[in-house]
N, C-alpha and C positions, 0 to 999 in steps of 0.2 A: 511700340512694345516691341521686348526681345525674342529673338526666335524661340527659346525655352519656354518663355509667357504663352507664346503663338500655339505651340505643340501641346501645352498643358490645355488650353482653352478648347484646342479641338478634340483632345481627347477625352476631355470632360463633356462636350457638347456629343459626342458619339455615344458615349457611356448613357448619358441622359435619354438618346434617343433610343436605344436597345431596351432601356428600362420602359420607356413609354410604347414600346412595340412599333415602332415608325420606322425603323430599319429592314426592308422585306428581303433586301440581298446585300452582303457585306460590301464594302467598298476598301481600298488601301488608301490609307492618308499619304500622300504626297509631301516630298521634302518643301518646307516654306522659308527656309532661310538660304543663306549663301553658301552653305557647306555642302560639300558631294555627301550623298548617302553612303554609309558604309558598304563593302561588297556583301557583307552578311546578310543585307536586305534583299539580295539576287539570288536567284539559283538557275544554274545550266542545265537544263532539261534536254538529253541524246534524243533524236526523232529517230534518226538511220545510222546506225553503227557499221552497215556494208554498204557505202554509197557508191563503190568503185572509183574510179580514179575522177575525182568532182573537179568541176571547173566553176559552175554558175548558178545560182537560183533567183527563183521568183515565187512569191507570194500570193497565192489567190484571196479575192476579197473573202473568202470564207473560211481562210487561214490554212487551207491546204497548201502544201508546198511542191514545185515542180524544181527539180535540179537537173544538170545536164552531168554526162562523163564526157570525157574525149573519145571514147571508143563509139559513140553515138547512141548512147541510151539515155531516154529522159525518165527520170524517177519521180513518182508522186506519192507524198506522203501526206496520210489523211488521219486528222487529229481525234475525229470521233472514233474511228476504229484501231488506230495506231498503225495500220499496215501502212507497207510501202510496195508499191507496186511498179510495173513498167508503164509507163505512160505512150511511150515510142520507141523505138528502133531503128534509126538511120543507115544506111549504107554510106560510111565517108572514108576517104583517102586519109591515112595516119601514118606518113611518112614524116620526120622531125617533129615538129611540135603541132602538126595539123590535126584534123579532126571536126568534133561538134565541141564548139565555144560556148558561145553565151546564150540566155533566153530572157525574153523580157515579155510583158502582159501589154496591149493594147492598153490605153487610157481610158478607152469606155469599154473595157472587158467587164462582162457581167449586168452592162446598164444596155448597150445597144448591140454589143458583138460578144464574140467569144474566142477571139484571134490571139494568137501565140506567135511570136517571132522567134525564129532561129537561125543563128550565123553558125554556117557549116561548109567543110569541105568535099563536094561531090565528086566522087572516084573520077569522073570522067575516063580519057584514055592514057591517064600518065603512066610512065613505065615502072613497073616494078620489080623485085627481083625474081630470077628463075632458080628455082632449089636445085636444077640440073647441072647449073653451073656454080659450084661452090666457091670458086677462087673469084669470080666475077660479079659484082653486084648493079644490076640493070636499073635497080631504082634509085642510085646515086647520079645527079647531075654533076658532069665533068666539072672540074676546077677550072681548066684552061680548056681552050677549043676554038670553035667560030659560031656565027649566029645559028647554024644549021644545029648543033650539036644542044645549043640551049632551047631550041624552040619545041622541042617534043616534050618539056619540062613545064611550058607555059600552061598555069591553071587558073582557078578562081575561087575565091570563098563566097558563098553566097548567102546572103541576106533574103529570108523569105519570111511569110507568114501562112500557118496552117490554124484550121478550126480544131477548138477544144469542145469535144462531146464525150459524155458516158465516161469521163475521166482517161479518156484516150484523145491522144493527137491525130487527127486525121490525117494522115501522109498524102492521101490523094486530093486533097483539098489545097493543095501548095499553091500559093500566089507568090512570084518571084518578084522582088523587090528591087535588088542592087547586085551586081556581081563587081567584087573587087581582085582585078587582077593579082597574080603572084605568080614566085617563080620557083618551081615546087623541085624535091630532090636535095634539097640543100637547106641546111637549119638558118636563121633563126627569125623570133617576133612577128608572129603571124595571128596574134590573139586579137580580140576586138569585145567591145563591150555595147551595151545598147539602152538607152534612156530616152524617156520623152520629157518635153516641156507642156507646160499647161495650155498651149495651142495645139497640140498634137504632133509639133516638131517632132523627128527622130534624129537621135546623134548617135552615131556608130565610130566609135575609135577605132584605129587600124594601127599595127606594127609595119615596122619600116621593113621588115621581110629582107633583111641583110644578114652576113655573114660576120659575125665579129670576132673571129677567132685566130684571124690572122692580121691583127693591126694593134698589136702589143697593149690592147685595155685602152686606146685612144680612139679616132674616129677613123670609120671604115670608108674612104674614099679613095679606093684602088681604081685607077682609069684604064691600066693597061689594057691593050686592045684584044690580047689573046686570054685576059682575064673573065672568068664567068661573071657578067653583071651584077651577080648579088653580092659581091664586095664591095659595092658602090653605093652608099645610101644618099648619094646625091640624086640616083634614078629615082628615088622614091619619097623620102622625107623632104629633100630639098627641091622637088619638082612641082611646079605650079601645076602640072598638067596630068597628073598621078594621085590617085586617091590611098595611096600607102604613106604611113608615117602620119597619120591626121586625125581628126575628127571632122566626120562629115554630120552635114545639115540638110536633113531634106523631110519631104511630107509623103508619107506612103497614100497611093490611089487607089480606089477601089478598083478590083481585079485586077491588081499587080502594078509594079512601076512607081515612081513618083513623080512630085513637082518639086522646085528648089524653089524655097520661101526669100524673100527679100532681105538684106542684110548680110549674106556671107562674106567671105574674105572678096572675091572676084565676082563682080556682075557678070551675069549670064552675058555670054557672047563675046568675054574679053577672050582675045587672041592667045593661045596656047598656055590655057588657064582651065580647071573643072570648076564650076559654080556650085559644085557640092562641099567643097571646102570651106569649113569654118576656122579651123584651128591648124596650122601646118607646124613643121619644124619639131615632130615627135617621134622617139626612137620607139618606145614601146609603151604606151599607155593603156596598160591592161585593165584598169577599171577608172570610169568615169560614175560621177553621179551628179543629179541636178535637184537645186532647191525649186520646186514648183511654184512657189509662193513668191518668189523675186525674182528667177529665172539665173540665178547664180549656177555655173557649170563648175564643178570641182573635177580637175584634171590631176592624176597622178603620171610621171613617167619614169621609167626605170633607167638605171645609170649604165654606162660602161664597166670596165673591171680596173682599170687602172689604179691603183692604191698612193701614188703619188703623182704628182705635177712635174712636167718634163718640159727644158725650156726648147727642146727640139719638136716637141708634139704638144704640148698644151697641157690644160688641167688634168687633175685626178677626177675619179667619177663621182657623178654626183645626183642623187635622187631630188625629184620635184615635186611639188605640188603648187597649182595655180587655181585661182579664181577667174574663170574665162568669163568676162561681161561684154565682152567685142570681140570681133576676128581678129585673132594675130597670129606672127609667125614666133615659134618658141625657139628656133635656132638650130636643132639639131639639122643635120651633123656640122654646121658651122661653129658653133657656139654651146658652150654647155649651159651657160646664162647670158645674161645681155652683157654682163660683165668678166666673162670668162671664155676668151676666144680659142678653139684649136688653132694648130698652126698647119699651114699648107703643106703636103707633104707628097713626095713622089716615090711613090712604092717601086719603081722601077729602078731608079738611082740608088734610093733611100736618102736621098738629099731633103733637108727642110727649107721651106720658104716663109714668107711672112705670116703672122698670125691674121686672121680672117677679121674683115671690119663686121662687127656685131650691129652696128647703126647703118649699114648698108651692104650686107650680104650679095656676093655675086656668086652664081653657080655657072661655073664653065666646064663642067662635065661632059664629055663627049656621049655620055647616056643620058645628059637632061634634054627633054622634049618640051619642057616649059618656058617660063620667061629665065630672062638670065638674070636680071636686077630682080633680088626679093625684099618683101617688107623688112623694115627694121627687127630686130629681136626684142622681144618683149620680155621683161625678168620676171620671174615667177614669185610666187607669195613666201615658198619657204623651198629653200635648197640645202641640202647636206651632204656630207662625205662619209667614206668608211670609218673616218676617225671623228672625235667630238668635233663638233658643229659650233664656231664663234657666237654665232648669229642664233642657232636654236641646240642650245645642249640639253635641251629637254628630251632629244631625240635619242639622246646615247650613242653608241658604238656598234658596228658590227656590219652584217652585210646590208645591200640596198635593195630591196623590193619594195618600194612607195604603193599603195594601194588607196584610192580614194573614197572614203566611207560614204553611207547616207547622211543627211542632216533630220535629225529629230523635231517631229511636230506635236507637240502636246496636246491632247483632247481629253479633258477631264470626263467626258460620256465613257472614254475606255477604261475609266478607273473604277467602275462600279460592275457589280453582276456579281455570280457566286465565285467565280476563280478569274478574277482580275490579273494582268499580266503586264499592263501600259506601264513605262518607266515614267519616271516624276518628271516633274514639271521643269526642274533642275538642269535636265538637259535640251530644254525646249530650244529650237533653234541654232542648234550647234552642229557644225558639220564634225562627223567622225573622220580619223584617217588611221588605217591600220599598217601594219609593218610585216611582210610575210616572213622575212628573214629573220626579225627579231622578237617576232611571237609577240605584239603589242597593240593594243589601240590607245588613240588620244583623242580628248577634245579639242578642236582649234576652235577658241572663242574669238568673236569677231568683235569690234566695238561699233558704235551707231553709223560711223563712216564706212562700214564694211570691211574694215582692215585688221589682220590679226593680231590679238591683244593678248593674247595667252594662249600656253599649251598645258593642257594638264592629263594626267593619266586616268584611263577609264577602266575600273575593275581590274586592276592589278594584281590579284589573288586568283583571278580566274584565267584558265588556259585557254588562250587564241593559238592554236597548234596550227602553223602555216596558213593562215585566213585565206582563202581563195575568194569569198563573196560575202557580205552580208548586207542585210535590208529588214528596214523596220516593217512590220507586217500592221493590217489593219489594227489588230489588236493592241498596239503599241509596243509588242515584246519584240526584242532584236534577233533575228534569223542569222545562222552564222553557218556557213559552209567550210569546213575544215580540210586541206590537203593531207596534212600529217608529214612526219617526218619520213623522207622515201623518194622515189625517182620512177615516175611514170607507170603507177602501178595502184592497184588499191593496198594503201599504206595502211600499218595496224591501227594507228591513231586518226584514222580519217573518219569523219562523220558529218553528218547534218544536224543542228542543235538550235536550241531557242533559249534565249536568257530572258527568264520572267524577272520582274521586280515583283517581290512578295510583299515588301515591308520590314521595320524592324519587330523580330518575332513574328514575322508570317508564317503561314502555313506551307511546308513544303509539299513537291509532288513526290510520290515515293520513287525511288530507285530499282526498276524491277531487272531480275534474272530469270535467266530461261537456258535449259540444256536438255539434252536427249540422251537416253542409254544407248539408241542407234540414230545414224544419219543418213545410213544409205542401204540399202537392199532392194530383193524384189518383192513385186506382190503376190501375194499379200504381206503388207509389212506392217508389224505391230510395234509401237514406239511408247515407251513410257517416260513422259514427260516431267520436269523437275521446276519448281520456282524457287529453289533452294538459293539463299544468297540475296533475296529481296529484302528491300528495307525500307522504311519510312522515318525520316529524321526525327520527326514529330511521336512516333510511337503510336499513330492513330490505326484504327481498323482499317481491312484493306480488303477490298473485292477485285476477285480474279476472275479475267476472262479471256480463255483460250480461243483463238480463231485456226484452224489446224489446215484450212486449206485456202486462205485468203478470198473466202466467197463473200467475206462481210458481215457474216452471220457469227455467232458466237455457238462453239459446239462443247465447251465445258466451263464451270465454273469453280473446279475444284483446284486445289492449287496444285495440285500434282497429279493430273490424271492421264490415262491411257487410252491409244486411239490406234485404230487399224487402218493402213492405206490398202484400199482395194485395187487401184488402179496405177500404172506406173505415170510416173511425172514428178515434176521438180515442184517442192513446196516451199513457202516459209511460213511456219508455224509460228502465229504472234501470240504474246501473252500481253495483254492490257491490264496495268493495274489502277486501281482507282482507289483514294484515299475517301473513305465514308465515314470519316469521325473528325470533329472539330467544326468551328464557325464557318470556315471557310472549305468544306468537304466538297470534293467532286473535283480535285486536280487528280490528275492520271499522267502515266509514262508507258509505253509499251517497248518492247525487245522482239526479237526474234530468232529462229534457228531454223536451218536450211535443212530440208530433207529430201533427198535423192532417191525416188523409187524407179528401178528399171534401168539405171544408167549411172554407173560410177564415174564421178568428177576424175580426168587424169593426173595422173602424178607425174611431174615434170622435173627432171634435176639436170643441172648444168655440170655436167664430167668434167670438160674444160671450157674456161678455165676454172680455178677453183677460189673460194673466197681467201682474201688477204694475199693470193697471188701477185708478185711484182711484177713492173713492165716500165718501159721506156715509151713516154708519149711518140706516136710514130711507129710504133712495132706492129707488126702485123700480128694479131692473136687469132690463133686457131682457136674452134669451139667444137663442142660435141654436145648434144643434148639427148637424155635418155628419157623416154615417155613410156609410162605403163598405163594400160588404160584395160577396160573389158569389151573394148572394140580392137580391131585392127588399125594401128598406127598410121598413118599418113604422114610423111615426113613433110610432104608440100604445105601443111597445116601448121608446121612450127616456125615462130617468128622469134629473132633473135634480134634486138636493139642495144647499140653501144651508145651510152650516155657519158657526157662530160660531167664528172660531179664536182661541184663548187662548193663549199660550205655544205648546206643541208639541202642544196637545191641542185638542178643537173639539166642541160641542153643535149636531147637525143641527136647525135650526129648521123646515124643511120640505121636501117633496119633490112636484116636479110633472112632469108627464108631456108629450111632445110634443118634436118638433124645434124648435119657436119658443115661445116664453111669455115671462112676466115673473113676477121675484119681489121683494116686498118685505122688504128687509133689516132686522133687527131692531136695535132702537137698547139698547145694552147697558147700561143704569143701573147705575153702581157700577163703571165702567169708565172711563179717561182713556184716549183712544185716543193721545194724546201720551207717556203714561208706561207704559203697559199695553201687553205687545205683542198687540195685536188684529190680527185681519184678517177679511176675509171670503172664504168659501172655496164656489167651485160645483165641482162632481163630477157629471159627466155619465156616464150607463151608458145601455150597448145590447145587450140578449140577442137573438141572432137565434132564428128558430123550428126550427133543423136544418134537415138535408137527408138524406133517402135513410135514415133512421132514425139519423142521427146525432144525439148531443146537442145543443143547443144550446151556442151558443160566445159569450162576454161581452167586449166591449170597453169601455176606460173613459178618460177625460180628466179632467182637475183643473185650476184656475187658482186662484191667490190675488189677491185684491183689497187694494190697501191703502188704510188711512184716510186722506182728505185731511187736510191741514193745516189 
């Protein structure tokens, strides 16, 4: 029977069942043949369009969603009410790329416990910039010096778990699991991701914590004795006695801490090794995922920035994706792949040596505290450059930002119900791969032997705008956290979204719009709200539910109500719109508008530098920030971050405090300002002190400087 006949038979059976009164709840017919369902059978629904600077997400068993922001906030989305509320606010260290990173649920969450795992940077006593010295940044670690100079910047990124109760993460319930030592005050690659296997083992990916900007886009292995060790990835990724640039595999213990399961790369007790290491030789494995059915671990690793290979330095940059089924070394910083070695290079003399031996790499760095002889380099399953890949042309061209996505497990039960969202069986067993810089998602099809057999596009007409994380929920829908276009702030296109499968000709969720005639003022404040612009693609009748004070109760069912705020506060007035017509009625979506009563948000303006201003990399750029607020302005609360912009992403280089000051811009070796899309980004932030018990409010401004010809 061909696919068309199958669909006809299914449609006929469904129609007969409806006529017989046998279908008590509608279901979505899933694709039954080998062709991909059309994009029109899916709908992207925004869940939170003001998500802060989003980093990572976790979907709860009841389809509530937690997501992190780098500044330490954990947001919770509740689909029952449409509300987005704060589940926690952690105090975190935020220089360069540090802050709050990943979030994950215990595999027994909702059954035996309510543990939520967070990977974050505790402030500790790390030096920060003193605003009273505008020409000196005490928060920057020195590029050259002695061990005593760098010791002050030694910190950790902490993996802990917390109890989740009553829509909140109880920060007082913290159980510390593992600390990953890092070198602070200097960029880059300190992210991490958390996943669990079927046995309850926890996998944590860690970046190489190494500055790449003085290595000409090739491998950073600067061994000079007076150079900050952060310029040598041999001390981290290539070090068997270090937790950075790795995937770690541990088993959390009750009360905190962990045990090490059998089968990691180095047996416990092996001299000069850490038994937690499962995979090593990684540069920036920002996203990992696991297939709990067969134990496959999917690891994506970011590339250095060289556009072209150099006989004196080694290969161009390559992004990688690997299926890790056993412990292995993936080569960084000695090899891009098992077949692409870098060339040994002396940063003091500028002399090139021989290519590294990927079959038997040796770590001879004076910063190495581990084994000298390393495991052979394992070849990844996918590798691709900035230009078109001869092996994997389906990946296109552009920047390199590989992200390991989740594998879909089809559950027929999830396709039933009044408003099913589950993706069809067509995607069953296919791990997803998404590209942060190229804004797409692919399905990596594997054959019976577990080898990559096909790469296909996934929903190419649906926008994936700098996807930061994605996860299939218990409802079978795909949840996506998007960073948007911009740098280390809440970008206009950033959002938390859900992609539903609604079937061919299926019923859509409404698209709500909410606005207010006033968004700030003093109590009592009367606000007139509007739902103008709300639409439903099917033209069905809609139900409006307004919650003005985020208490979970409906305050008005009018389309355009008026409400008076009698007490000062910061409110998210939420409009939930539900489709109450059609056979699959009940689909809903929500949006919100922020109302500030009693405290106006500060207005921040970068007076200097200005948008589009030209500069030379290495210049000292003076800045001036003007803050307008209804409270006295405290210049010590102003933060200015310099970001090296490259294409649509960037790396924060330093953060200074104060309304005025100066920042020395980074010289990006390995980049050509004339051919590469480089820029200097200055981002200013001011957070007031709050007023009369109100939470503090934040204002931001950003300007992009262009390299001079």
